[in-house]
C-alpha positions as CSV (number, residue, x, y, z in Angstrom):
1,M,-6.8,-2.8,-10.3
2,F,-9.3,-0.3,-8.8
3,D,-6.9,2.4,-7.6
4,A,-7.1,4.4,-10.8
5,R,-10.9,4.3,-10.8
6,L,-11.3,5.2,-7.1
7,R,-8.8,8.1,-7.2
8,P,-11.1,10.6,-8.9
9,L,-13.8,9.8,-6.3
10,I,-11.7,10.2,-3.2
11,N,-9.0,12.8,-4.2
12,P,-11.2,15.9,-4.0
13,A,-12.1,15.3,-0.4
14,L,-8.5,14.3,0.5
15,D,-7.2,17.4,-1.3
16,R,-9.4,19.7,0.7
17,I,-8.3,18.1,4.0
18,G,-4.6,18.0,2.8
19,A,-4.7,21.7,1.9
20,A,-6.1,22.6,5.3
21,L,-3.3,20.6,7.0
22,A,-0.7,22.1,4.8
23,R,-1.8,25.6,5.8
24,R,-1.3,24.6,9.4
25,G,2.3,23.6,8.8
26,V,1.8,19.8,8.7
27,S,4.2,18.1,6.3
28,A,3.6,15.2,4.0
29,N,6.6,13.4,5.5
30,Q,5.2,13.7,9.0
31,V,1.9,12.2,7.8
32,S,3.7,9.4,5.9
33,A,5.6,8.5,9.1
34,A,2.4,8.6,11.2
35,G,0.7,6.2,8.6
36,A,3.7,3.8,9.0
37,A,3.4,4.0,12.8
38,C,-0.3,3.1,12.6
39,G,0.5,0.2,10.3
40,A,3.1,-1.1,12.6
41,L,0.7,-0.8,15.6
42,A,-2.0,-2.5,13.6
43,G,0.3,-5.5,13.2
44,L,1.1,-5.4,16.9
45,A,-2.5,-5.3,17.9
46,I,-3.4,-8.2,15.6
47,G,-0.4,-10.2,16.9
48,L,-1.7,-9.6,20.5
49,G,-5.1,-11.0,19.6
50,H,-7.0,-7.7,19.0
51,P,-8.0,-7.8,15.3
52,L,-10.7,-5.1,15.6
53,A,-8.3,-2.7,17.2
54,G,-6.0,-3.7,14.3
55,L,-8.7,-2.9,11.9
56,A,-9.1,0.6,13.2
57,L,-5.4,1.2,12.9
58,V,-5.4,-0.3,9.4
59,L,-8.0,2.2,8.3
60,A,-6.2,5.1,10.1
61,S,-3.0,4.1,8.3
62,R,-4.6,4.2,4.9
63,L,-6.3,7.5,5.6
64,L,-3.0,9.0,6.4
65,D,-1.5,7.4,3.3
66,G,-4.0,9.2,1.2
67,L,-3.5,12.5,3.1
68,D,0.3,12.6,2.7
69,G,-0.1,12.8,-1.1
70,A,-2.8,15.5,-0.8
71,I,-0.4,17.5,1.5
72,A,2.4,17.0,-1.0
73,R,0.2,18.3,-3.8
74,A,-0.6,21.4,-1.8
75,R,2.9,22.1,-0.5
76,G,5.0,20.7,-3.4
77,A,6.2,17.2,-3.8
78,T,9.8,16.2,-3.1
79,D,11.8,13.2,-4.3
80,F,12.5,12.2,-0.7
81,G,8.8,12.4,0.1
82,G,8.2,9.9,-2.7
83,Y,10.9,7.6,-1.4
84,L,9.5,7.9,2.2
85,D,6.0,7.2,1.1
86,I,6.7,3.9,-0.6
87,V,8.9,2.8,2.4
88,C,6.1,3.6,4.8
89,D,3.6,1.8,2.6
90,Y,5.6,-1.4,2.9
91,V,5.9,-1.1,6.7
92,F,2.1,-1.3,6.6
93,Y,2.0,-4.1,4.0
94,L,4.4,-6.3,6.0
95,A,3.2,-5.5,9.5
96,V,-0.3,-6.8,9.1
97,P,0.5,-10.3,7.8
98,L,3.3,-10.6,10.3
99,G,0.7,-9.7,13.0
100,F,-1.5,-12.5,11.9
101,G,1.5,-14.9,11.8
102,F,2.2,-14.2,15.5
103,A,-1.5,-14.3,16.4
104,A,-1.9,-18.1,15.8
105,P,0.8,-20.7,15.1
106,G,-1.3,-22.1,12.2
107,N,-1.2,-18.7,10.5
108,L,2.6,-18.5,10.2
109,P,3.1,-20.4,6.9
110,F,0.3,-18.3,5.3
111,A,1.8,-15.1,6.7
112,L,5.2,-16.0,5.3
113,L,3.6,-16.7,1.9
114,L,1.9,-13.3,1.9
115,V,5.1,-11.5,2.9
116,A,6.9,-13.3,0.1
117,S,4.2,-12.4,-2.4
118,F,4.3,-8.8,-1.3
119,T,8.1,-8.7,-1.6
120,L,8.0,-10.2,-5.2
121,T,5.2,-7.7,-6.1
122,A,7.3,-4.8,-4.7
123,V,10.4,-5.9,-6.7
124,S,8.4,-6.0,-9.9
125,F,6.8,-2.7,-9.2
126,L,10.0,-0.9,-8.4
127,A,12.0,-2.5,-11.2
128,Y,9.3,-1.4,-13.7
129,A,9.4,2.1,-12.2
130,T,13.1,2.3,-12.5
131,L,13.1,1.3,-16.2
132,A,10.1,3.6,-16.9
133,A,12.1,6.5,-15.5
134,K,15.1,5.5,-17.6
135,Q,13.0,5.7,-20.7
136,G,11.1,8.8,-19.7
137,L,7.7,7.1,-19.5
138,E,4.8,8.7,-17.6
139,T,1.2,7.8,-16.8
140,P,-1.6,9.9,-15.4
141,A,-3.7,6.9,-14.2
142,H,-2.7,7.2,-10.5
143,G,-2.4,11.0,-10.4
144,P,0.9,12.9,-9.8
145,K,3.5,10.6,-8.4
146,S,7.2,10.7,-7.8
147,F,7.8,7.7,-10.0
148,F,5.9,5.5,-12.5
149,Y,3.1,3.5,-11.0
150,S,2.3,0.4,-13.0
151,T,-1.2,-1.0,-12.8
152,G,-1.8,-4.5,-11.6
153,L,-4.5,-6.8,-10.2
154,A,-3.3,-6.4,-6.6
155,E,-3.0,-2.7,-5.7
156,G,-3.7,-0.6,-2.7
157,A,-7.5,-0.9,-2.7
158,E,-7.4,-4.7,-3.1
159,T,-4.8,-5.0,-0.3
160,L,-6.9,-2.8,2.0
161,L,-10.0,-5.0,1.3
162,A,-8.1,-8.2,2.0
163,F,-6.8,-6.7,5.3
164,V,-10.2,-5.6,6.4
165,L,-11.7,-9.1,5.7
166,M,-8.8,-10.6,7.7
167,C,-9.5,-8.4,10.7
168,L,-13.2,-9.0,10.5
169,W,-12.8,-12.8,10.1
170,P,-9.4,-13.7,11.5
171,A,-10.2,-17.4,11.4
172,A,-10.3,-17.1,7.6
173,F,-6.8,-15.5,7.4
174,P,-5.2,-18.6,5.8
175,Q,-7.8,-18.8,3.0
176,I,-7.7,-15.0,2.3
177,A,-3.9,-15.0,2.4
178,V,-3.7,-17.8,-0.2
179,V,-6.2,-16.0,-2.5
180,F,-4.4,-12.7,-2.2
181,A,-1.0,-14.3,-2.7
182,G,-2.3,-15.7,-5.9
183,L,-3.5,-12.3,-7.0
184,C,0.0,-10.9,-6.2
185,L,1.6,-13.7,-8.4
186,L,-0.8,-12.9,-11.2
187,T,0.1,-9.2,-10.9
188,V,3.8,-10.0,-11.2
189,I,3.1,-12.1,-14.3
190,Q,0.9,-9.4,-15.8
191,R,3.6,-6.7,-15.1
192,S,6.3,-8.9,-16.5
193,V,4.3,-9.4,-19.7
194,I,3.8,-5.7,-20.1
195,A,7.5,-5.0,-19.3
196,R,8.5,-7.4,-22.0
197,R,6.4,-5.5,-24.5
198,V,7.4,-2.0,-23.4
199,F,11.1,-2.4,-22.6
200,R,13.4,-3.4,-25.3
């Protein structure tokens, strides 16, 4: 929901850093993989009972996720880079709730609910992107991307905010997970309504 509004504010700084890294030979794919590794380690840290360490790794993962796109813009984007970026994003999205699921037995049902909602959201997102590509649709709302990014209530910024709140108040994980799973469901409904109108 807020990604398109935040992008013009954060992209200039990311582009400067990304261009500097690109000049030093750092590739976007390397940064994507590093972001996924930080995301996986965040889940591990949370699962071992260290949510603040997990928070630091969550923030590092998202910074790297922003930088991989900036490096790609500087060096030239590739289709494989776009594929790797979305796969690495979902390593992050799934690792954090799984970490909370392992951290406390009572969290497990809510972690599974969140994983299921992320999976359904991903399916709707990628299905929309596939059909948009088939029809030659494009959108500038999220900047240059390898494929069509459809807007929804629950996007990257909202997910990051939810994960930050979970790490700061781990006892509230069940409540935050339920609220965010609801936002994911509304996003799927919203995207499906738009798809019904756009795709014939």
